[in-house]
N, C-alpha and C positions, 0 to 999 in steps of 0.2 A: 504493500500500500504506500509506503514512504517513497519508493522510487517513482511510482505513478504520480503521486502528489507533487513531487519535485518537478517532474516533466510538465505536468499541466500548469503548475504555478509559473514555470519559466515561459510557457506559451502566453499566459495571461499577462505576464510582465511586459510584453512588447508594448502594450498600450501606454502604461505609465512611463516607460522609458522614452517613448516617442514624444511625450509631453514634458516630463520633468527634467530630462537631461539638458535641454536647451534653454530652459528658463534663465539660468544665470548668464547665458550668452546674449540675451536680448540687447543690451547696450552695444555690444561689439558688432552684432549683425546690423543694427541700425546705423552705426557709423560706416561700416564697410559697404553696405548696399544703399546708403543714403536714403533712409526711410524714417518715418516718424513712429513713435510708440503706438499710435492708433493703427498704423499699417502693420506693425509687427503683431498686434493682437489678431489681425486677420489670418496670420499663419496658424494660429491656434484655433480660431473659429472655423476656418475652412477644413482643417483636419477633423474637427469634431463633427461637422456636418457630413463629411464623406464617411466617417466612421459610423455615424448613426444610420445613414441610408443603406450602407452595405451590410450592416448587421441584420437587416431584414431578409437577406439572402443566404448568408453563410450557413445557418442552421438548416434551411430548406434544402440547399444543395447537398449538405451532409446526410439528410434524410434519404436522398435519392441516390447519391453516388458513394456514400460511405464517409465516415469521419476522417480517415487517414488522408485520402487524396485532397480533400478540401483544405486540411491543415497544411500539407506540404506545399500546395500551389500558392497559398496566401503568404506563407513565410518567404518563399522565393520572390514573390512580388514585392513584399516589404523590403527585402534586401536590395532589390534593384531601385526602388523608390528612394531608399536611404542613400544609395550611391549617387542618385541624381541630386539630392539635397547637398551632399558633400561637394559636388562639382558645380553647383548652381552659380552662373555668372551674373544673374540679375535677380531682383526681387520677384519678378513675374515667374521665372523658372522655379524659384524656391516655393512659391505658392502652388504651382502645378504638382511638384513632387511631394509637397506636404499633403495635398489632397490624395495622391496615390498611396502615401503612407496610411492615411486614415482609412482608405477603402479596403486595405488588406490587414490592418492591425487587429481588427475585432474578431477575426476567425478563431484565434486561440482561446479567448475567454468564452465565446459563444459555444463553439463545438466542444470545448473542454467540459462545460456543464453537462452536455448531453452524454459525453463519454462516462462521466461519473455515474449518471443515473442508468446508463446501459449496463455498467459493471457491478453496481452494488445496490442493495435494497435497504430500506429502513434506517436504523441507527448507524449502520456501517457507512451508508451513503452520507449521512450528516457528518460523521467523523472525518471522512475523506474530504468533504466539502470544507470543513473547518480547517483541516490540515493544509489544503490548497490555499485557503484565504490567509492563513498564518504565514506561510512561506511567501505568498504573493505580496504580503504587507511589507516585505523588505524593499520592494521596488521604489515606492515614492520616497523612502528614506535615503537609499543609496544613489538614486538617479541624479538628484541635484548635486550631490557631493562629487560624483564622477564627472558630471558636466562642468562643475566649477573648476575642478582640477585640470581637466582637459582644456578648458577655455583659457585658463591662466598660463598653462604650459605651452600649448600648441595652437590656440586660436579656435574660433567657433566651428570651423570645418571638421576639426578632429572629433567634435561631439557627434556629428552625423557619421563620421568614420567608425566610431564605436558602435553605432547602431547597425552598420553594415556587418561588422565582425560578430556582433551578438547574434544577429539573425542567421548568418551563415553557419555559425556553430550550432545553433538551435535546429536548423534544417538538417544538418548531419545527424544530430542526436535523435530527432524524430524519425528520420529515415531508418535508423537501426533499432530504435527502442519502442516506437509507438505502434501498438497492434491495432488492428481494426476491431471495433466493438459492436458494429451493427451488421448482423448477418444479412445476406442477400434476400432471404425470405421475408425480412421485416422492412425492407426498403420501400419507399413510396414511389410510385411512377412519376417520372419527370415529364408530365404532359400538362398542357395549359389548363384544361378543365379541372382535373383533380387538384392541381396546385391552387387554382383560383378558389375552388371550394374549400380547401384547407385554410387558406388565408382568410377567407370570409368567416369560417367557423371560429377560428381562434381569434381573429381580429375583433370580433364583436363579443368576445367573452368578457363579461364584466368582472368576474373573479380574477381572471388573468390580468386584466388591466389594473385592477386595484392593488394586487400584490406587486406587480411591476412598478406601480407608482410609489408604493411604500419603499421599495428598494431604491428607486431612482432618487427620490427626494431625501431619504436618509443620507445617501452618499453625497448628494449635492451640498448638504450642510457642511461637510468636510471639504469637498472639492472646491467650494467657494474660496477657501483659504489657499489651496494649491494654485488656483487660477490667479489669485491676487498676490501671490508670493513676492514678486518683485516690489510691488507697492508696500506690502505689509512689512517685509524685511528692511527695505531701504528707507522708506519714508515714515512709516508708522513707528517701527522699533528703532530706526536710526542705526541699523547694522550694515555690514558689508557683504560682498558676495561669498566670503568664506564662512559667513554665519547662517547660511540657509538651513543647516541642520537644526538650528534652534526652532525652526518652524516644523520641519518634517519629522524629526526624530520623535518628539512626543506623540504626534499623531500616529506614527507607525507602531510605536510601543503599544498604544491603545488598540490598534487593529490586531496586532499579533496576540495580545493578551485576551482580547474579546473572542477571537477565533479559537484560541486554546480552550477557554472556558466553555465555549459553545460545544466543542467536541467532548469535553468532560461531562457536561450535563445531559448529553444525548441519552435518552432512555430513563433519566432520573426525573426530568421535568417534562410536562407536556409542551407541545409546540406553542400553544397560546401563552402558557406561563413564561416561556423563554422570551417571547416577543414583548410581552407586557413588562417584564423586568428590564429588558433592553431600552424600551421607551422611557421608563422611569429614570434610568441612568442618563440617557441623552438629554432629557428635559432638565435634570438637575445641573448638568454641565452647562447647558444653554442659559439657564437662569443665572448661574454664577457669572458667566461670561458677560451678560448684559449688565448686571449690577456692578461688577468691578470696572467695566469699561466706562460706565456712566459716572462712577465715583472717583476714579483715579486715572492718571495718564498711563499709556501703554508701557509696560515694563516686563522684563523677565524676572521670574518664571510665570508670573500670574496671568499674562496675556496668552500663554500657550498651554498652561495646565488644563483649562477647560477643553481644549482641542483633544488632548489625550483621553480625557474622561468620555467625551462625546464619541470618539472613534471606538472606544471599548464597547459602548452600547451598540453602536452601528454594526460592528463586526460580530457581536453576540447574536444579533437578529438575522444577519444576512444569510447564513447557511440554511436556517429554518425556513425563511421566506422563499429562498430560491427553490428548495425542494418542494414546498407547497405548490409553487407555480408549475414546476415540471410535472408533478403528479396529476395535474388537472387533465393532461392530454398525453397518456403514456405512449400512444402510437405516433405522436408528432413532437417528440421532445426537442428535436433540432429546431423546428419551427417555433415552438414555445420559447426556446432559448433566444432565438432570433428576435422575436417580438419584445421579449424582456430587454434584450440588449439595445434594441432600437429606442425604446422609451428611455432607458438609462442614458443613452448617448444624446438623445434629443433634449432631455432636461439639462444634461451637462453643457450642451451647446448653447442653450438659452442662458444658463448661468454665466457662461464665458462671454457671450456677445452682448447680453443685456444687463444682468445683475451685477457681475463683477465690476464693470466700469462705474456703476452707480454707488457701490458701497465700499470700494477698496481704499478710500481716502482716510478712513478712521477705524479705530478698534471697535467703537460703539456700533457703527453701521454694519461692520462685518458680523458682530455678535448678533445684531438684530436679524441679519440675513440668515445666519445659521438657525436661529430660533424659528423664523418663519418657514424655512424649508423643512425642518423637522416636524413642525406642526402639520404641514400638508401631508407628509408621510404618515403621521399618526392618524389623521382623518381617513386616509385611504385604507389603513389597516382596520380601523373601527368599522368602516363601511363594508369591508370584506367579511369581517366577523358577523356583522348584522345580516348580511345576505346569506351566509352559510347557515346561520341559525334558523332562518326562515326555510331554507331548502331542507334542513334536517328535521324540521318540526313535524 
């Protein structure tokens, strides 16, 4: 189980690496390509939009052609897109290759979820999902550190060169170690009418939409800080590029701890109990964040401690919520994972393009943004519970 968890986590890490490694290089890219901070934000927004759109198809393709071919093809595409970013001679070229990175980066996490549910049942699946989340949690912590070191030592192009190396190494590992988990007998026909019917069935599923919303908005409460990292670290906290770990490390400690606890309580607490506890933790962190940010100037460690507590609750809930969503449609787990990934990415893109620019100027507005996003996630969870109670009555 540990070997599979490591491989699936490495696949899921492609997304955070593609975002977080180049954040410390924003000023250098702006100077080199002669663009404004607003234009640089487009490289993130366009990536997220492409990521969101393609997540609609990664899982469906894996339902028809198998998990392994889809994973291998997308890793290869990501490697080529990363090479294009490394060699980009203009801002326009960088935008094109960032979009291609986004289009291919989501396959790992989407198909990986389906692989877990193909391979394991019940509490074993939750434990594996928790283990993957725990290992995956390293990515946002180490990515900006790697990016900052490469930027300072070799320049911003070396950051994208690292992504080329990582994806090539991962492609080789998956070629040799990743087994196919979807038998031919269980694959869905790749024909327009059945595909359209499946998309229509799952796309109008209110329970799937509500669980996906809970996952997406819970994560967005933390992702808002990742998106606002340059402003939060440089302007709000008054730190330097070498100090990015002060933002990322507490959050990732929370993710890894929450995922670990999620695996430990599997089978000891019911799924609703786990999610209820998780929201209590998230709201406690959000409340402290708002009160402190309103009463005192931003400072370490108090401005980042709530992020760690919040991500603990977020990671505690995520494996349970993910499995609840996948179990709604056992014959279309890939498509269900795709729709979950699409909503997750769409909400993240909205947070990047609309919310982050509005709230990144102060600790209080960021805290309010975290609280609002968590509240939307909680409302979605409560509506899901209400709907399920009616169906089970």
